[in-house]
N, C-alpha and C positions, 0 to 999 in steps of 0.2 A: 346331478353331476353333468349330464349332457348339456344342459343350458349354460352351466359355468364354462365348460370347454368351448362352446360356440361363442360366448361372450368374450372369452380370453382371445380366441383366434381373431375375432373382428378388431378388437382394440389392439391386440398384439401386432397385427400386420400394419395398422395405422402408425403405431409408435415406431415400428421398424423402418417404415418409409421416412418418418421424421428424423430418426437417428442417422439414416443414410444421407439425408440432406445436410444435417449438421456436420457429418464427417467430411462431406464434399466441400463445405464452406471452410473447414479447418485446413484441409489439404491444399486448397487453392488460395488460402489466405485472403479471402474476399474482404475488402475494407468498406464496402458501401452499405449504407443503412437500408433495410433493417437486418441484412444478413450478418453484419458484423456482430450483432448482439448474440448470435448463436455461439460465438467463440468463448463466452464467459463460463459455460456450464459443462466443461469436460468431465469433471468428477461425477456429475449427475448422469451424463451420457454413459459413462463407464458402469455405474451402478445399474442403470436401466438395461444396458446390454446384457449384463450378467443375469438379471431377472428374466429377461426374454429368452436367453439361451436355455436356462433351466426350465422355464415353462414350456417352450416348444419341444424340448426333449421329453418332458413328461407326457405330452399329448402325441408324441411320435411324429412330429413334423420335421423331418430331417433337413429339408432344404432351408426352412426358416431358422432352424437351430444353427445350421452351418453359417448362414448369413449373420445371425446374431453373434456367433463366436468370432467371425472376421471383424465385425465392428468392435467387439470387446478388445481384440488384439490391437486394433487401430487406436482406440482411446487409451489403452494401456501405454502405447508408445508416446502419445502426447503427454500423459501424466508423468511418465518416466523422464522425458526430456526436461520438464519443468522442475520436478521434485528433486532431481539430482544436480540442479544447476549450482547449488552452493558448494558441491563437492568438486566441481570441475573448473570453475572460473578462477583465473589467476588473481582476480581482484579480491577474492574472499580468502582469508587465512583463519583457520580454526584456532581458537585460543589454546595454548599449551598449558599444562598444569602449573608450570612455574609462573607464567604471565598472569594467570588467574588469581594468584596470591597477591599481586601488586595492586592493592585496592586504591592507591593514590591515583591510578590512571583509569579507574573504572568510570564509565559515564552511562547513566540510564536515560533513555529517551522514550517519550510517549508521543504518539500522534493520534489525534482524535477529532473527527468531525462531530461537534457537539449538537449540531442540528439547530437551526434558527427557531424552529417551532417547538423546541424542547419544553416540556411542562415541568421539568425537575431541575431547573437551573440552581435553585437554592441548595439542593442536595449535591449537585455537581460542584458548587463552590466549596461546600464543606469537605468534599473529597479532595479538591485541589489544595485546600489549606493543610492537608496532611503531607503535602509535598511527595506525591507518589513516584516522582522521578526527578532527576537533576534538571532535565530540560523537557518541557511539555509544549508541543506544537498543536495549536487548536485552530480549527477552521469553523466558519459560519457562526462566529460569536456575535450576538446582537450588541449594539452600541451601549445599551443600558448595562449589560453584564460586564462589558469591558471596564466601565467606570467603577462597578462594584468590586471587580478583581483588584483594581488599583487602590480603592478606598479601604478595602479589607486587608490589603497587603498579603494576598494569598501566596505570593512569592517575593523574594528579595528584589529580583529584577524582572521587569515587564516591558515588552515592546509590542505595540499594536499598530497595525497597518489597515487603514480604511481606503477603499477604492470603489467608485461607483459601479464598476463591472462585477463586483462581488455581490451586489444587491439583487433582490428579486422583487418584481412588481407586486407579487401577492403577499409580501411581508413588509409591514410598515416601518421597521427599524433598519438602520444601516447595519451592515455586517462587516466583520473584520477578521484578519489573521491576528492571533495573539500568541506570542512566544514568551513563556514563563521560564525563568532560569534561576538556579541557586548561584550561578557564577555570572560575573559581569560580562556585558557585551563589549568587545573591543572594536567592532566594526559592524555596520549594518547598511544594506543596500536594498533598493526596490528596483526590480527589473521587469520590463515589459518587452517581449520579443517583437510585437507589432502594435501599431496604434489601435486602441480600442480593445486590445486583448486583456485578459486577466493578468495580474502581476504575480510574480513569485517574490518571496522575501528571503534574502540571503544575509545571515548574521554570522559573526565569528564569536565564539565563546572562549573566555580565558579560563582554562582548567589548569590548576597547579601541577607541576611536574610532568606535563604532557604537551605535545604539540597542539596548539589551539585548533579545534575542529570548526569547519564551516557547517552551519545548520541551514538547510534550504527547505522552506515551507512551500508546498504545492497544493493547490485546490482547483481541479479542472471542472469544466462544465460536464454534466452527465450527457451521455450519447443517446438519449431516448428519441431524438429527432435527427434529421439529416444535418441541420445547422449545428446542433449540439455536438455531433460526432466530428464534424469538420473543425469546429472551434477547439475541441479537446485535442485533436491531433496536431493542429497548428501550434497550440501552446506547448505541448510536449516536445515536438520537433524544433520549435523555435528557441527553447531555452537550453537545449542539449549542448550546443556549442559553448555557450556561456559557462555551463557547469563543468565542461571538460577542461576549461582553462583555470579553474580554481586550484591553487597549490595546496598541498598538504591533505590532511584527513578531511573527508567530505561525508556528510550524512544528509540524505535527501528524504524528507518525510512528508506524508500528506495523503489526501484523497485523490487518487489518480483516475478514478472511474474507468479503470482498465485492469484486466487480469493479466497474468503472465502469458496467457494463451493468445492475446490479441497482438497482431503484427506491430502496431504502433508502440506498444510497451517494449517489445524486443528491440525495435529501432532506437527508442530512447535510451535504453540501457547501453547499447553499443555506442551511440554517438556521444552520450554524456560521460562515457568511461566510468560508469558505476556498475554495481552488481547487486542482485538480491543477496542478502546475507543469511537467508534462511529458506527453507521450503515454504510455499505459500501458506498463509494463515487466513482462514475465512473470517471476514469482518462484517459482511453485509448480506442480508439484513440480520441485525443482531439476534432476532428471535429464532433464527435457524441454527445458530451456533456453528459447529464444524461443517454443517451442510450448506452454509451460505457460500458466497463467492469472495475471493480475495481481491478487493479493489483499493484497500488502504495498504500502503507500503512504506518500508524503511529500507533505503538503498544506501550502499556505502562504497567508499574507496579508501584504501590504506588504513583500514580499521579492522581489528580483530573482534570476533563475535563470541560472546559467552552464553547468551540465552535470548530467546524471543518468545513472547506469548501474547495471546489476546485476552483482554480483561473484560469484566462484566460491564455492560453499558448502563449509564444512568440517564434515562429519558431519551436517548438518541437511537436512531435506527442503525448506527454504526457501533461496532465494538472498538474500544481503544486498543491500539497495538503498542506493546512495550518491548524495548530491546535493551539488553545490557551489553555494553561495548567496552573494549579495552583499547585505549588510545596509544599511539606510539609515544615512546619516551622523548622528552625534550632534552636534547644533548647540548650543554652549554658550549658556546663558541670558544675557540682557543684563546681569544683575548680575555674573556671573562675568567677562564681558568688561570691564565698567567697573572691576572690582577689579584686573584684569591691567594696564589702562592707567594 
């Protein structure tokens, strides 16, 4: 027992110092690599702080226990600010019971980074043929799979966007955004905020009896290096103004490679005039389930929210994120009503 206590104290103090560093990074909103990476794991810090506080109390180390409790309170505050966002933002409107019955305006959306090195593409195509949502926004789709989606007609409507900046030198095939839809596209655009940056795809979907929503597909570079972090931030901040100008309902979906705890994510939400429509849902890595980190998002404007969930992954290290939305009703203009009468 004595050896266990000594081992806990040695490792416990080391973890405590690490958690203190992480808390400092969060408080100061440090954006430089590699400190920015600390901001993704607030849930894990919260859990570790609780374990440390309990452990230090059991071995009667009051100073360390008090320190752990203060960190626990700190991380609880960060979690509270993020997990209550859907309840306080004016851009989010919870669906009322009456609206939820109007199925003609329901829209289900899935975003999924399928992973270019996925070994289960055939099973993934079989799943897509079941039409698991009205609109599916896919990232990192290899060129060969894009052709198979179209040949097998997995969805009635398909839009694919290839761009050299989406490719990776270690993967031999070109990669694409693919947007699959049960409803026709009335408009589509490709937008790059800066020369050489990754694009985003902006499409408008024609949904009967509802205002046509904009669907925006995003796939940022991962911030595992200084250059990656800079490019991710430049893309998100560069597209924010463009998205803020889109009229009507807006749904922004994709792999942001940023959690709601990162400063750039909050800057993007504010500048693009969109909002998280739910408490964060962990999507990466898929094997960790709810213990993963929320880097895949569906953000909305002028849309009601009925439900959101993470689905089981098929060969990818990301879990698909699915949302059920209620679109605003399309009100006929006065001229159309006069003609009908």
